C-alpha positions as CSV (number, residue, x, y, z in Angstrom):
1,M,0.1,-0.2,-0.1
2,N,3.1,2.4,0.9
3,A,4.3,1.9,-2.5
4,I,1.1,2.6,-4.4
5,T,0.6,5.8,-2.4
6,I,4.1,6.9,-3.0
7,L,3.9,6.3,-6.9
8,F,0.4,8.2,-6.9
9,A,1.8,11.1,-4.9
10,L,4.9,11.4,-6.9
11,G,2.8,11.1,-10.3
12,I,0.4,13.7,-9.0
13,L,3.2,16.1,-8.2
14,L,5.1,15.8,-11.4
15,L,1.7,16.3,-13.4
16,A,1.2,19.4,-11.3
17,L,4.7,20.7,-11.9
18,E,4.4,20.2,-15.7
19,V,2.5,23.5,-15.9
20,F,5.7,25.2,-14.8
21,V,8.4,23.2,-16.6
22,P,8.3,23.2,-20.3
23,G,9.0,20.1,-22.2
24,M,6.5,17.2,-20.9
25,V,9.4,15.3,-19.3
26,L,8.0,15.6,-15.9
27,G,4.5,14.8,-17.3
28,V,5.6,11.7,-18.9
29,I,7.2,10.6,-15.8
30,G,4.4,11.5,-13.7
31,G,2.3,9.4,-15.9
32,L,4.8,6.3,-15.7
33,A,4.7,6.9,-11.9
34,L,0.7,6.6,-11.8
35,L,1.0,3.7,-14.3
36,G,3.6,1.8,-11.9
37,G,1.1,2.6,-8.9
38,V,-1.7,0.8,-10.9
39,V,0.6,-2.0,-11.8
40,V,1.6,-2.6,-8.3
41,A,-2.0,-2.3,-7.1
42,F,-3.0,-5.1,-9.6
43,Q,0.0,-7.4,-8.4
44,S,-0.8,-6.7,-4.8
45,Y,-4.6,-6.7,-4.8
46,G,-5.9,-8.4,-7.8
47,A,-8.1,-7.2,-10.5
48,R,-10.5,-5.4,-8.3
49,G,-7.8,-3.5,-6.3
50,G,-5.9,-2.5,-9.7
51,L,-9.2,-1.4,-11.2
52,G,-9.9,0.7,-8.2
53,A,-6.4,2.2,-8.3
54,F,-7.0,2.8,-12.1
55,A,-10.3,4.7,-11.3
56,A,-8.5,6.6,-8.5
57,A,-5.6,7.7,-10.9
58,L,-8.0,8.9,-13.5
59,A,-9.9,10.9,-10.9
60,L,-6.7,12.4,-9.5
61,V,-5.5,13.2,-13.1
62,G,-9.0,14.9,-13.9
63,A,-8.7,16.8,-10.6
64,V,-5.1,18.1,-11.6
65,L,-6.1,19.0,-15.0
66,V,-9.2,21.0,-13.8
67,I,-7.1,23.0,-11.0
68,E,-4.5,23.8,-13.9
69,F,-6.6,24.9,-16.5
70,V,-9.9,26.2,-14.9
71,V,-8.8,27.2,-11.5
72,L,-5.3,28.5,-11.8
73,P,-6.1,30.9,-14.7
74,R,-8.6,32.5,-12.4
75,T,-5.9,33.4,-9.8
76,S,-3.7,36.1,-9.7
77,F,-0.8,34.0,-10.0
78,G,-2.3,32.2,-13.0
79,R,-3.1,35.6,-14.6
80,R,0.4,36.4,-14.8
81,M,1.3,33.1,-16.0
82,F,-1.1,33.0,-19.0
83,L,-1.0,35.0,-22.3
84,K,-3.9,37.2,-22.3
85,T,-3.3,39.1,-25.8
86,D,-2.9,38.2,-29.2
87,V,0.1,38.5,-31.4
88,A,-0.7,40.5,-34.3
89,G,2.8,40.3,-36.1
90,T,3.5,38.1,-39.3
91,S,6.5,35.9,-39.8
92,Q,6.1,36.6,-43.6
93,P,6.3,39.7,-45.9
94,P,3.2,40.7,-47.5
95,L,2.3,38.6,-50.9
96,A,2.5,40.8,-54.1
97,D,-0.5,41.1,-56.3
98,A,-0.4,41.1,-60.3
99,S,-0.1,45.0,-60.2
100,V,3.4,44.6,-59.3
101,V,4.3,42.8,-62.7
102,G,6.5,45.4,-64.9
103,K,7.4,47.8,-62.0
104,P,10.8,48.5,-60.9
105,A,12.3,47.0,-57.9
106,K,15.5,47.8,-55.8
107,A,17.4,44.8,-54.3
108,L,17.4,45.3,-50.3
109,T,19.7,42.1,-50.0
110,A,21.8,40.0,-52.1
111,L,19.8,37.8,-54.3
112,V,21.6,34.6,-54.7
113,P,19.1,33.8,-56.4
114,S,16.4,34.7,-53.6
115,G,16.3,37.4,-51.3
116,Y,14.5,40.8,-50.4
117,V,13.5,43.7,-52.9
118,S,11.8,47.0,-52.6
119,I,8.6,47.8,-54.8
120,E,7.0,51.1,-54.2
121,G,8.2,51.2,-50.5
122,K,7.2,47.8,-49.8
123,R,9.4,45.0,-48.9
124,Y,9.0,41.7,-50.8
125,D,10.4,38.2,-50.9
126,A,12.1,37.8,-54.5
127,F,13.8,35.4,-57.0
128,S,16.3,36.4,-59.5
129,Q,16.1,35.1,-63.1
130,S,19.3,36.7,-63.7
131,G,21.4,34.8,-60.9
132,H,23.5,36.8,-58.2
133,V,22.2,40.4,-57.7
134,H,24.2,42.9,-55.4
135,P,22.3,44.9,-53.0
136,G,21.1,48.2,-54.4
137,E,20.8,47.1,-58.0
138,T,17.7,48.2,-59.9
139,L,15.6,45.2,-61.1
140,R,12.4,45.0,-63.0
141,V,9.5,42.5,-62.0
142,V,8.6,40.1,-64.5
143,G,6.2,37.6,-62.8
144,L,4.8,36.3,-59.6
145,D,5.4,32.9,-57.8
146,N,3.3,31.4,-55.1
147,F,5.1,33.3,-52.3
148,R,7.4,35.7,-54.0
149,V,8.1,38.1,-57.0
150,I,10.3,36.9,-59.8
151,V,12.8,39.8,-61.0
152,T,15.4,40.2,-63.6
153,K,18.1,42.9,-64.2
154,S,16.8,45.8,-66.0
């Protein structure tokens, strides 16, 4: 009985600490400790005791999840832990539309053959059909690809 209690207590403690430590390591170890407690209960007390331990483990995991995801965010400590705002930034420059075809572009970075160009003050991902292009060179937009403009030397 002591081994089952210790394994359950260790498992629940590790599952509760998983909120504070990223990487799922503590959660996996906690889950394995709970599973070990259930296995010991099956071996020591048979099917009835093992099923009782399994039900107790499920109830404890459910209680920990409710505390972590329902109760904790409502506390002052939890409000400082969880994000409340959306990130409005983007990781990709704007996509060009067909109106930029035929317009002049200026190489912002070296295009070897991909890089960034400026078209009418906006920064776009570009591909050079002319091979290597040095920063500052003037180019002309000849087409569009899925996510970039295709340029060539003027």
